[in-house]
PDB file of N, CA, C and O in Angstrom:
ATOM      1  N   MET A   1       8.753 -41.732  35.485  1.00  0.00           N
ATOM      2  CA  MET A   1      10.088 -43.310  35.415  1.00  0.00           C
ATOM      3  C   MET A   1      11.061 -44.293  36.476  1.00  0.00           C
ATOM      4  O   MET A   1      11.650 -45.356  36.282  1.00  0.00           O
ATOM      5  N   GLY A   2      10.936 -43.461  37.604  1.00  0.00           N
ATOM      6  CA  GLY A   2      12.096 -43.108  37.944  1.00  0.00           C
ATOM      7  C   GLY A   2      11.966 -44.991  38.943  1.00  0.00           C
ATOM      8  O   GLY A   2      11.415 -46.040  38.610  1.00  0.00           O
ATOM      9  N   ILE A   3      12.993 -44.489  40.524  1.00  0.00           N
ATOM     10  CA  ILE A   3      13.590 -46.223  40.808  1.00  0.00           C
ATOM     11  C   ILE A   3      12.260 -46.365  41.235  1.00  0.00           C
ATOM     12  O   ILE A   3      12.373 -47.165  42.164  1.00  0.00           O
ATOM     13  N   GLY A   4      10.660 -45.988  41.099  1.00  0.00           N
ATOM     14  CA  GLY A   4      10.126 -46.475  41.490  1.00  0.00           C
ATOM     15  C   GLY A   4       8.521 -46.804  40.771  1.00  0.00           C
ATOM     16  O   GLY A   4       7.434 -46.378  41.159  1.00  0.00           O
ATOM     17  N   SER A   5       8.759 -47.520  39.847  1.00  0.00           N
ATOM     18  CA  SER A   5       8.232 -47.571  38.464  1.00  0.00           C
ATOM     19  C   SER A   5       8.430 -49.360  38.005  1.00  0.00           C
ATOM     20  O   SER A   5       9.495 -49.970  37.910  1.00  0.00           O
ATOM     21  N   LEU A   6       6.538 -50.073  37.699  1.00  0.00           N
ATOM     22  CA  LEU A   6       7.301 -50.909  38.114  1.00  0.00           C
ATOM     23  C   LEU A   6       7.405 -52.030  38.039  1.00  0.00           C
ATOM     24  O   LEU A   6       7.228 -53.032  38.731  1.00  0.00           O
ATOM     25  N   TRP A   7       8.016 -51.508  36.224  1.00  0.00           N
ATOM     26  CA  TRP A   7       8.965 -51.905  35.443  1.00  0.00           C
ATOM     27  C   TRP A   7       9.765 -52.849  35.943  1.00  0.00           C
ATOM     28  O   TRP A   7       9.803 -54.079  35.951  1.00  0.00           O
ATOM     29  N   HIS A   8      10.961 -51.155  36.732  1.00  0.00           N
ATOM     30  CA  HIS A   8      11.942 -52.070  37.471  1.00  0.00           C
ATOM     31  C   HIS A   8      12.122 -52.973  38.919  1.00  0.00           C
ATOM     32  O   HIS A   8      13.054 -53.444  39.571  1.00  0.00           O
ATOM     33  N   TRP A   9      10.791 -52.914  38.989  1.00  0.00           N
ATOM     34  CA  TRP A   9      10.494 -53.307  40.345  1.00  0.00           C
ATOM     35  C   TRP A   9      10.754 -55.082  39.850  1.00  0.00           C
ATOM     36  O   TRP A   9      11.647 -55.798  40.302  1.00  0.00           O
ATOM     37  N   ILE A  10       9.910 -55.415  39.017  1.00  0.00           N
ATOM     38  CA  ILE A  10       9.212 -56.496  38.982  1.00  0.00           C
ATOM     39  C   ILE A  10      10.812 -57.018  37.886  1.00  0.00           C
ATOM     40  O   ILE A  10      10.901 -58.246  37.881  1.00  0.00           O
ATOM     41  N   ILE A  11      11.865 -56.384  37.120  1.00  0.00           N
ATOM     42  CA  ILE A  11      12.921 -56.700  36.657  1.00  0.00           C
ATOM     43  C   ILE A  11      13.562 -56.755  37.787  1.00  0.00           C
ATOM     44  O   ILE A  11      14.706 -56.486  37.421  1.00  0.00           O
ATOM     45  N   VAL A  12      13.614 -56.949  39.108  1.00  0.00           N
ATOM     46  CA  VAL A  12      14.786 -56.630  39.746  1.00  0.00           C
ATOM     47  C   VAL A  12      14.032 -58.212  40.630  1.00  0.00           C
ATOM     48  O   VAL A  12      14.802 -59.127  40.919  1.00  0.00           O
ATOM     49  N   LEU A  13      12.853 -58.300  40.888  1.00  0.00           N
ATOM     50  CA  LEU A  13      12.444 -59.685  41.277  1.00  0.00           C
ATOM     51  C   LEU A  13      12.462 -60.818  41.339  1.00  0.00           C
ATOM     52  O   LEU A  13      12.403 -61.619  42.273  1.00  0.00           O
ATOM     53  N   LEU A  14      12.610 -60.954  39.528  1.00  0.00           N
ATOM     54  CA  LEU A  14      12.495 -61.451  38.930  1.00  0.00           C
ATOM     55  C   LEU A  14      14.825 -61.787  39.284  1.00  0.00           C
ATOM     56  O   LEU A  14      15.340 -62.319  40.268  1.00  0.00           O
ATOM     57  N   ILE A  15      15.346 -61.358  38.366  1.00  0.00           N
ATOM     58  CA  ILE A  15      17.401 -61.186  39.073  1.00  0.00           C
ATOM     59  C   ILE A  15      17.035 -62.318  40.462  1.00  0.00           C
ATOM     60  O   ILE A  15      16.910 -63.509  40.177  1.00  0.00           O
ATOM     61  N   VAL A  16      16.904 -61.954  41.684  1.00  0.00           N
ATOM     62  CA  VAL A  16      16.692 -62.404  42.769  1.00  0.00           C
ATOM     63  C   VAL A  16      16.064 -64.197  43.361  1.00  0.00           C
ATOM     64  O   VAL A  16      16.340 -64.859  44.362  1.00  0.00           O
ATOM     65  N   LEU A  17      15.154 -64.456  42.182  1.00  0.00           N
ATOM     66  CA  LEU A  17      14.382 -65.288  41.944  1.00  0.00           C
ATOM     67  C   LEU A  17      15.893 -66.036  41.069  1.00  0.00           C
ATOM     68  O   LEU A  17      16.448 -67.089  41.381  1.00  0.00           O
ATOM     69  N   VAL A  18      16.158 -65.373  40.268  1.00  0.00           N
ATOM     70  CA  VAL A  18      17.628 -66.215  39.127  1.00  0.00           C
ATOM     71  C   VAL A  18      17.921 -66.937  40.025  1.00  0.00           C
ATOM     72  O   VAL A  18      17.720 -68.112  40.330  1.00  0.00           O
ATOM     73  N   LEU A  19      18.820 -65.441  40.733  1.00  0.00           N
ATOM     74  CA  LEU A  19      20.431 -65.804  41.926  1.00  0.00           C
ATOM     75  C   LEU A  19      20.291 -66.762  42.140  1.00  0.00           C
ATOM     76  O   LEU A  19      20.827 -67.781  41.702  1.00  0.00           O
ATOM     77  N   PHE A  20      18.605 -66.399  43.750  1.00  0.00           N
ATOM     78  CA  PHE A  20      18.813 -66.991  45.154  1.00  0.00           C
ATOM     79  C   PHE A  20      17.933 -68.089  44.203  1.00  0.00           C
ATOM     80  O   PHE A  20      18.372 -68.031  43.054  1.00  0.00           O
ATOM     81  N   GLY A  21      16.851 -69.050  44.322  1.00  0.00           N
ATOM     82  CA  GLY A  21      16.070 -69.860  44.240  1.00  0.00           C
ATOM     83  C   GLY A  21      14.765 -69.439  44.688  1.00  0.00           C
ATOM     84  O   GLY A  21      14.505 -68.609  45.559  1.00  0.00           O
ATOM     85  N   ARG A  22      13.987 -70.115  43.985  1.00  0.00           N
ATOM     86  CA  ARG A  22      12.701 -69.754  45.064  1.00  0.00           C
ATOM     87  C   ARG A  22      12.756 -70.894  46.551  1.00  0.00           C
ATOM     88  O   ARG A  22      11.888 -70.803  47.420  1.00  0.00           O
ATOM     89  N   GLY A  23      13.967 -71.985  46.647  1.00  0.00           N
ATOM     90  CA  GLY A  23      14.055 -72.458  47.651  1.00  0.00           C
ATOM     91  C   GLY A  23      14.856 -72.258  48.598  1.00  0.00           C
ATOM     92  O   GLY A  23      14.880 -72.860  49.672  1.00  0.00           O
ATOM     93  N   ARG A  24      15.755 -71.151  48.136  1.00  0.00           N
ATOM     94  CA  ARG A  24      16.305 -70.707  49.238  1.00  0.00           C
ATOM     95  C   ARG A  24      15.727 -68.992  50.172  1.00  0.00           C
ATOM     96  O   ARG A  24      16.245 -68.492  51.171  1.00  0.00           O
ATOM     97  N   ILE A  25      14.530 -68.481  49.365  1.00  0.00           N
ATOM     98  CA  ILE A  25      14.143 -67.686  49.443  1.00  0.00           C
ATOM     99  C   ILE A  25      13.464 -67.900  50.499  1.00  0.00           C
ATOM    100  O   ILE A  25      13.371 -67.016  51.350  1.00  0.00           O
ATOM    101  N   SER A  26      12.573 -69.690  50.720  1.00  0.00           N
ATOM    102  CA  SER A  26      11.720 -69.304  50.999  1.00  0.00           C
ATOM    103  C   SER A  26      12.925 -69.799  52.658  1.00  0.00           C
ATOM    104  O   SER A  26      12.735 -69.771  53.874  1.00  0.00           O
ATOM    105  N   GLU A  27      13.168 -69.881  52.473  1.00  0.00           N
ATOM    106  CA  GLU A  27      14.393 -70.509  53.698  1.00  0.00           C
ATOM    107  C   GLU A  27      14.324 -69.375  54.413  1.00  0.00           C
ATOM    108  O   GLU A  27      13.893 -69.398  55.566  1.00  0.00           O
ATOM    109  N   MET A  28      14.819 -68.029  53.707  1.00  0.00           N
ATOM    110  CA  MET A  28      15.195 -66.687  53.823  1.00  0.00           C
ATOM    111  C   MET A  28      14.322 -66.481  54.893  1.00  0.00           C
ATOM    112  O   MET A  28      14.558 -66.539  56.100  1.00  0.00           O
ATOM    113  N   MET A  29      13.676 -66.326  54.526  1.00  0.00           N
ATOM    114  CA  MET A  29      12.218 -65.616  55.316  1.00  0.00           C
ATOM    115  C   MET A  29      11.809 -66.882  56.361  1.00  0.00           C
ATOM    116  O   MET A  29      11.914 -66.624  57.561  1.00  0.00           O
ATOM    117  N   GLY A  30      11.469 -67.883  56.079  1.00  0.00           N
ATOM    118  CA  GLY A  30      11.433 -68.398  57.459  1.00  0.00           C
ATOM    119  C   GLY A  30      12.343 -68.691  58.434  1.00  0.00           C
ATOM    120  O   GLY A  30      12.363 -69.561  59.304  1.00  0.00           O
ATOM    121  N   ASP A  31      13.133 -67.766  58.120  1.00  0.00           N
ATOM    122  CA  ASP A  31      14.330 -67.905  59.497  1.00  0.00           C
ATOM    123  C   ASP A  31      14.425 -66.554  60.449  1.00  0.00           C
ATOM    124  O   ASP A  31      14.669 -66.421  61.648  1.00  0.00           O
ATOM    125  N   PHE A  32      13.964 -65.101  58.821  1.00  0.00           N
ATOM    126  CA  PHE A  32      13.456 -64.341  59.309  1.00  0.00           C
ATOM    127  C   PHE A  32      11.745 -65.139  60.193  1.00  0.00           C
ATOM    128  O   PHE A  32      11.438 -65.466  61.339  1.00  0.00           O
ATOM    129  N   GLY A  33      11.518 -65.138  59.742  1.00  0.00           N
ATOM    130  CA  GLY A  33       9.798 -65.707  61.047  1.00  0.00           C
ATOM    131  C   GLY A  33      10.397 -65.732  62.318  1.00  0.00           C
ATOM    132  O   GLY A  33      10.344 -64.754  63.064  1.00  0.00           O
ATOM    133  N   LYS A  34      11.304 -67.407  62.800  1.00  0.00           N
ATOM    134  CA  LYS A  34      12.462 -67.771  63.608  1.00  0.00           C
ATOM    135  C   LYS A  34      11.961 -66.616  64.171  1.00  0.00           C
ATOM    136  O   LYS A  34      10.941 -66.394  64.823  1.00  0.00           O
ATOM    137  N   GLY A  35      13.291 -65.606  63.624  1.00  0.00           N
ATOM    138  CA  GLY A  35      14.023 -65.076  64.525  1.00  0.00           C
ATOM    139  C   GLY A  35      13.230 -63.602  65.390  1.00  0.00           C
ATOM    140  O   GLY A  35      13.384 -62.877  66.373  1.00  0.00           O
ATOM    141  N   ILE A  36      12.433 -63.794  64.355  1.00  0.00           N
ATOM    142  CA  ILE A  36      10.943 -62.218  64.982  1.00  0.00           C
ATOM    143  C   ILE A  36       9.937 -63.168  65.727  1.00  0.00           C
ATOM    144  O   ILE A  36       8.830 -62.753  66.073  1.00  0.00           O
ATOM    145  N   SER A  37      10.368 -64.498  65.971  1.00  0.00           N
ATOM    146  CA  SER A  37       9.205 -64.716  66.675  1.00  0.00           C
ATOM    147  C   SER A  37      10.290 -65.276  68.116  1.00  0.00           C
ATOM    148  O   SER A  37       9.663 -64.998  69.139  1.00  0.00           O
ATOM    149  N   SER A  38      11.370 -65.804  68.404  1.00  0.00           N
ATOM    150  CA  SER A  38      12.434 -65.813  68.984  1.00  0.00           C
ATOM    151  C   SER A  38      11.962 -64.252  69.987  1.00  0.00           C
ATOM    152  O   SER A  38      11.350 -64.271  71.055  1.00  0.00           O
ATOM    153  N   PHE A  39      12.535 -62.836  69.147  1.00  0.00           N
ATOM    154  CA  PHE A  39      11.671 -61.946  69.578  1.00  0.00           C
ATOM    155  C   PHE A  39      11.320 -61.920  71.036  1.00  0.00           C
ATOM    156  O   PHE A  39      11.740 -62.118  72.176  1.00  0.00           O
ATOM    157  N   LYS A  40      10.094 -61.485  70.161  1.00  0.00           N
ATOM    158  CA  LYS A  40       9.152 -61.266  70.811  1.00  0.00           C
ATOM    159  C   LYS A  40       8.558 -62.410  72.406  1.00  0.00           C
ATOM    160  O   LYS A  40       7.918 -62.159  73.427  1.00  0.00           O
ATOM    161  N   LYS A  41       9.452 -64.130  71.627  1.00  0.00           N
ATOM    162  CA  LYS A  41       9.199 -63.898  72.980  1.00  0.00           C
ATOM    163  C   LYS A  41      10.262 -63.737  74.715  1.00  0.00           C
ATOM    164  O   LYS A  41       9.935 -63.763  75.902  1.00  0.00           O
ATOM    165  N   GLY A  42      11.796 -63.552  73.862  1.00  0.00           N
ATOM    166  CA  GLY A  42      12.728 -63.207  74.610  1.00  0.00           C
ATOM    167  C   GLY A  42      12.258 -61.415  75.093  1.00  0.00           C
ATOM    168  O   GLY A  42      12.716 -61.035  76.171  1.00  0.00           O
ATOM    169  N   LEU A  43      11.582 -60.646  74.474  1.00  0.00           N
ATOM    170  CA  LEU A  43      10.647 -59.721  75.682  1.00  0.00           C
ATOM    171  C   LEU A  43       9.952 -59.828  75.691  1.00  0.00           C
ATOM    172  O   LEU A  43       9.362 -58.754  75.579  1.00  0.00           O
ATOM    173  N   ASN A  44       9.054 -60.977  75.807  1.00  0.00           N
ATOM    174  CA  ASN A  44       8.052 -61.540  77.003  1.00  0.00           C
ATOM    175  C   ASN A  44       8.306 -61.841  78.032  1.00  0.00           C
ATOM    176  O   ASN A  44       7.520 -61.539  78.930  1.00  0.00           O
ATOM    177  N   GLU A  45       9.566 -62.593  78.347  1.00  0.00           N
ATOM    178  CA  GLU A  45       9.868 -63.081  78.802  1.00  0.00           C
ATOM    179  C   GLU A  45      10.808 -62.096  79.645  1.00  0.00           C
ATOM    180  O   GLU A  45      11.007 -62.370  80.829  1.00  0.00           O
ATOM    181  N   THR A  46      11.306 -61.123  79.157  1.00  0.00           N
ATOM    182  CA  THR A  46      11.429 -60.165  79.637  1.00  0.00           C
ATOM    183  C   THR A  46      10.489 -59.818  80.955  1.00  0.00           C
ATOM    184  O   THR A  46      10.508 -60.369  82.055  1.00  0.00           O
ATOM    185  N   GLU A  47       9.684 -58.756  80.504  1.00  0.00           N
ATOM    186  CA  GLU A  47       8.399 -59.215  80.896  1.00  0.00           C
ATOM    187  C   GLU A  47       7.732 -59.668  82.278  1.00  0.00           C
ATOM    188  O   GLU A  47       7.293 -58.823  83.058  1.00  0.00           O
ATOM    189  N   GLU A  48       7.709 -60.219  82.386  1.00  0.00           N
ATOM    190  CA  GLU A  48       7.155 -61.622  82.904  1.00  0.00           C
ATOM    191  C   GLU A  48       8.032 -61.503  84.369  1.00  0.00           C
ATOM    192  O   GLU A  48       7.839 -61.687  85.571  1.00  0.00           O
ATOM    193  N   THR A  49       9.038 -61.105  83.525  1.00  0.00           N
ATOM    194  CA  THR A  49      10.407 -61.589  85.317  1.00  0.00           C
ATOM    195  C   THR A  49      10.029 -60.476  85.714  1.00  0.00           C
ATOM    196  O   THR A  49       9.912 -60.265  86.921  1.00  0.00           O
ATOM    197  N   ALA A  50       9.613 -59.023  84.294  1.00  0.00           N
ATOM    198  CA  ALA A  50      10.837 -57.982  85.704  1.00  0.00           C
ATOM    199  C   ALA A  50       8.883 -57.482  86.539  1.00  0.00           C
ATOM    200  O   ALA A  50       8.758 -56.440  87.182  1.00  0.00           O
ATOM    201  N   ALA A  51       7.518 -58.579  86.280  1.00  0.00           N
ATOM    202  CA  ALA A  51       6.409 -58.142  86.755  1.00  0.00           C
ATOM    203  C   ALA A  51       6.841 -59.174  88.115  1.00  0.00           C
ATOM    204  O   ALA A  51       6.923 -58.570  89.185  1.00  0.00           O
ATOM    205  N   LYS A  52       7.110 -60.608  88.152  1.00  0.00           N
ATOM    206  CA  LYS A  52       7.239 -60.674  89.072  1.00  0.00           C
ATOM    207  C   LYS A  52       8.181 -60.291  90.230  1.00  0.00           C
ATOM    208  O   LYS A  52       7.728 -60.361  91.373  1.00  0.00           O
ATOM    209  N   ALA A  53       9.951 -59.738  89.955  1.00  0.00           N
ATOM    210  CA  ALA A  53       9.718 -59.025  91.067  1.00  0.00           C
ATOM    211  C   ALA A  53       9.888 -58.216  91.557  1.00  0.00           C
ATOM    212  O   ALA A  53      10.722 -57.867  92.392  1.00  0.00           O
ATOM    213  N   ALA A  54       8.172 -57.291  90.554  1.00  0.00           N
ATOM    214  CA  ALA A  54       7.715 -55.806  90.746  1.00  0.00           C
ATOM    215  C   ALA A  54       6.880 -56.319  92.693  1.00  0.00           C
ATOM    216  O   ALA A  54       6.878 -55.826  93.821  1.00  0.00           O
ATOM    217  N   ARG A  55       6.297 -57.590  91.976  1.00  0.00           N
ATOM    218  CA  ARG A  55       5.652 -58.920  93.192  1.00  0.00           C
ATOM    219  C   ARG A  55       6.243 -59.335  94.860  1.00  0.00           C
ATOM    220  O   ARG A  55       6.089 -59.450  96.076  1.00  0.00           O
ATOM    221  N   ILE A  56       6.467 -59.358  94.508  1.00  0.00           N
ATOM    222  CA  ILE A  56       8.208 -60.449  95.699  1.00  0.00           C
ATOM    223  C   ILE A  56       8.110 -58.769  96.680  1.00  0.00           C
ATOM    224  O   ILE A  56       7.577 -58.366  97.714  1.00  0.00           O
ATOM    225  N   GLU A  57       9.281 -58.029  95.209  1.00  0.00           N
ATOM    226  CA  GLU A  57       9.810 -56.907  95.960  1.00  0.00           C
ATOM    227  C   GLU A  57       8.826 -55.845  96.671  1.00  0.00           C
ATOM    228  O   GLU A  57       9.254 -55.071  97.527  1.00  0.00           O
ATOM    229  N   ALA A  58       7.591 -55.861  96.294  1.00  0.00           N
ATOM    230  CA  ALA A  58       6.242 -54.578  96.431  1.00  0.00           C
ATOM    231  C   ALA A  58       6.054 -55.232  97.771  1.00  0.00           C
ATOM    232  O   ALA A  58       6.298 -54.258  98.483  1.00  0.00           O
ATOM    233  N   PRO A  59       5.701 -56.536  98.876  1.00  0.00           N
ATOM    234  CA  PRO A  59       5.893 -56.437 100.250  1.00  0.00           C
ATOM    235  C   PRO A  59       6.444 -56.111 101.269  1.00  0.00           C
ATOM    236  O   PRO A  59       6.123 -55.590 102.338  1.00  0.00           O
ATOM    237  N   ALA A  60       7.872 -56.718 100.512  1.00  0.00           N
ATOM    238  CA  ALA A  60       9.049 -56.229 100.843  1.00  0.00           C
ATOM    239  C   ALA A  60       9.695 -54.762 101.540  1.00  0.00           C
ATOM    240  O   ALA A  60      10.657 -54.644 102.299  1.00  0.00           O
ATOM    241  N   ALA A  61       8.575 -53.477 100.848  1.00  0.00           N
ATOM    242  CA  ALA A  61       8.875 -53.050 100.510  1.00  0.00           C
ATOM    243  C   ALA A  61       8.822 -51.914 102.249  1.00  0.00           C
ATOM    244  O   ALA A  61       9.595 -52.594 102.924  1.00  0.00           O
ATOM    245  N   ALA A  62       8.697 -51.572 102.520  1.00  0.00           N
ATOM    246  CA  ALA A  62       8.021 -51.055 104.031  1.00  0.00           C
ATOM    247  C   ALA A  62       7.600 -49.470 103.623  1.00  0.00           C
ATOM    248  O   ALA A  62       8.243 -48.764 102.845  1.00  0.00           O
ATOM    249  N   PRO A  63       6.369 -49.081 104.334  1.00  0.00           N
ATOM    250  CA  PRO A  63       5.580 -47.650 103.972  1.00  0.00           C
ATOM    251  C   PRO A  63       6.654 -46.553 104.571  1.00  0.00           C
ATOM    252  O   PRO A  63       7.477 -46.521 105.486  1.00  0.00           O
ATOM    253  N   VAL A  64       6.309 -45.918 103.823  1.00  0.00           N
ATOM    254  CA  VAL A  64       7.035 -44.272 104.804  1.00  0.00           C
ATOM    255  C   VAL A  64       6.873 -44.120 104.896  1.00  0.00           C
ATOM    256  O   VAL A  64       6.152 -43.883 103.926  1.00  0.00           O
ATOM    257  N   GLU A  65       6.167 -43.094 106.441  1.00  0.00           N
ATOM    258  CA  GLU A  65       5.179 -42.060 107.065  1.00  0.00           C
ATOM    259  C   GLU A  65       5.991 -40.670 106.241  1.00  0.00           C
ATOM    260  O   GLU A  65       7.179 -40.948 106.079  1.00  0.00           O
ATOM    261  N   THR A  66       5.819 -39.996 105.980  1.00  0.00           N
ATOM    262  CA  THR A  66       6.605 -38.850 105.757  1.00  0.00           C
ATOM    263  C   THR A  66       5.031 -37.369 106.774  1.00  0.00           C
ATOM    264  O   THR A  66       3.857 -37.099 107.028  1.00  0.00           O
ATOM    265  N   PRO A  67       6.769 -36.953 106.892  1.00  0.00           N
ATOM    266  CA  PRO A  67       5.425 -35.556 108.494  1.00  0.00           C
ATOM    267  C   PRO A  67       4.672 -34.652 107.134  1.00  0.00           C
ATOM    268  O   PRO A  67       4.640 -34.394 105.930  1.00  0.00           O
ATOM    269  N   ALA A  68       4.155 -34.460 108.443  1.00  0.00           N
ATOM    270  CA  ALA A  68       2.553 -33.477 107.890  1.00  0.00           C
ATOM    271  C   ALA A  68       2.760 -31.961 108.069  1.00  0.00           C
ATOM    272  O   ALA A  68       2.954 -31.352 109.121  1.00  0.00           O
ATOM    273  N   ALA A  69       2.647 -31.317 106.372  1.00  0.00           N
ATOM    274  CA  ALA A  69       3.915 -30.421 105.723  1.00  0.00           C
ATOM    275  C   ALA A  69       2.158 -29.249 106.777  1.00  0.00           C
ATOM    276  O   ALA A  69       0.981 -29.151 107.124  1.00  0.00           O
ATOM    277  N   ALA A  70       3.854 -28.625 106.679  1.00  0.00           N
ATOM    278  CA  ALA A  70       2.477 -27.134 108.432  1.00  0.00           C
ATOM    279  C   ALA A  70       1.470 -26.732 106.757  1.00  0.00           C
ATOM    280  O   ALA A  70       1.479 -27.294 105.662  1.00  0.00           O
ATOM    281  N   PRO A  71       0.764 -25.617 107.240  1.00  0.00           N
ATOM    282  CA  PRO A  71      -0.508 -24.160 106.849  1.00  0.00           C
ATOM    283  C   PRO A  71       0.737 -23.412 105.968  1.00  0.00           C
ATOM    284  O   PRO A  71       1.916 -23.454 106.319  1.00  0.00           O
ATOM    285  N   ALA A  72       0.440 -23.000 105.247  1.00  0.00           N
ATOM    286  CA  ALA A  72       1.239 -22.253 105.263  1.00  0.00           C
ATOM    287  C   ALA A  72       0.796 -20.449 105.812  1.00  0.00           C
ATOM    288  O   ALA A  72       0.223 -20.035 104.804  1.00  0.00           O
ATOM    289  N   GLU A  73       0.794 -20.074 106.143  1.00  0.00           N
ATOM    290  CA  GLU A  73       0.512 -18.420 106.911  1.00  0.00           C
ATOM    291  C   GLU A  73      -0.846 -17.798 105.544  1.00  0.00           C
ATOM    292  O   GLU A  73      -1.462 -17.934 104.487  1.00  0.00           O
ATOM    293  N   LYS A  74      -0.685 -17.434 106.164  1.00  0.00           N
ATOM    294  CA  LYS A  74      -1.968 -16.207 104.707  1.00  0.00           C
ATOM    295  C   LYS A  74      -1.786 -15.140 105.809  1.00  0.00           C
ATOM    296  O   LYS A  74      -1.746 -15.064 107.037  1.00  0.00           O
ATOM    297  N   THR A  75      -1.629 -13.764 103.891  1.00  0.00           N
ATOM    298  CA  THR A  75      -1.848 -12.921 104.859  1.00  0.00           C
ATOM    299  C   THR A  75      -2.394 -12.199 103.582  1.00  0.00           C
ATOM    300  O   THR A  75      -2.040 -12.659 102.496  1.00  0.00           O
ATOM    301  N   ASP A  76      -3.227 -11.110 103.609  1.00  0.00           N
ATOM    302  CA  ASP A  76      -4.419 -10.656 103.355  1.00  0.00           C
ATOM    303  C   ASP A  76      -3.516  -9.373 102.198  1.00  0.00           C
ATOM    304  O   ASP A  76      -4.250  -8.495 101.744  1.00  0.00           O
ATOM    305  N   GLY A  77      -2.110  -9.331 101.818  1.00  0.00           N
ATOM    306  CA  GLY A  77      -2.482  -8.282 101.022  1.00  0.00           C
ATOM    307  C   GLY A  77      -1.626  -7.359 101.427  1.00  0.00           C
ATOM    308  O   GLY A  77      -0.898  -6.845 100.577  1.00  0.00           O
ATOM    309  N   THR A  78      -1.526  -6.940 102.850  1.00  0.00           N
ATOM    310  CA  THR A  78      -0.710  -5.657 102.969  1.00  0.00           C
ATOM    311  C   THR A  78      -0.117  -4.975 103.571  1.00  0.00           C
ATOM    312  O   THR A  78      -0.010  -3.844 104.046  1.00  0.00           O
ATOM    313  N   GLY A  79       0.792  -7.111 103.336  1.00  0.00           N
ATOM    314  CA  GLY A  79       2.662  -6.309 104.149  1.00  0.00           C
ATOM    315  C   GLY A  79       2.811  -6.239 105.365  1.00  0.00           C
ATOM    316  O   GLY A  79       3.899  -6.139 105.932  1.00  0.00           O
ATOM    317  N   ALA A  80       0.869  -6.320 106.304  1.00  0.00           N
ATOM    318  CA  ALA A  80       1.592  -6.390 107.716  1.00  0.00           C
ATOM    319  C   ALA A  80       0.855  -7.934 109.071  1.00  0.00           C
ATOM    320  O   ALA A  80       1.355  -8.064 110.188  1.00  0.00           O
TER     321      ALA A  80
END
């Protein structure tokens, strides 16, 4: 019979419906959905912009040649 009781949540839901009304809650959920859609659209635009920049910059970068590493000297473990 704590705060997670089904009856407690039903009473809270009824109070919220009385205070805000069904239309206001529906409007808030619609705005919430639009906000999420806008956020996802912004993320996709950012990823597309980054991908375009990577494609544009890739051919412009000159390959860097690194000198070959000298082979390591082998020792037989005797110290000589």
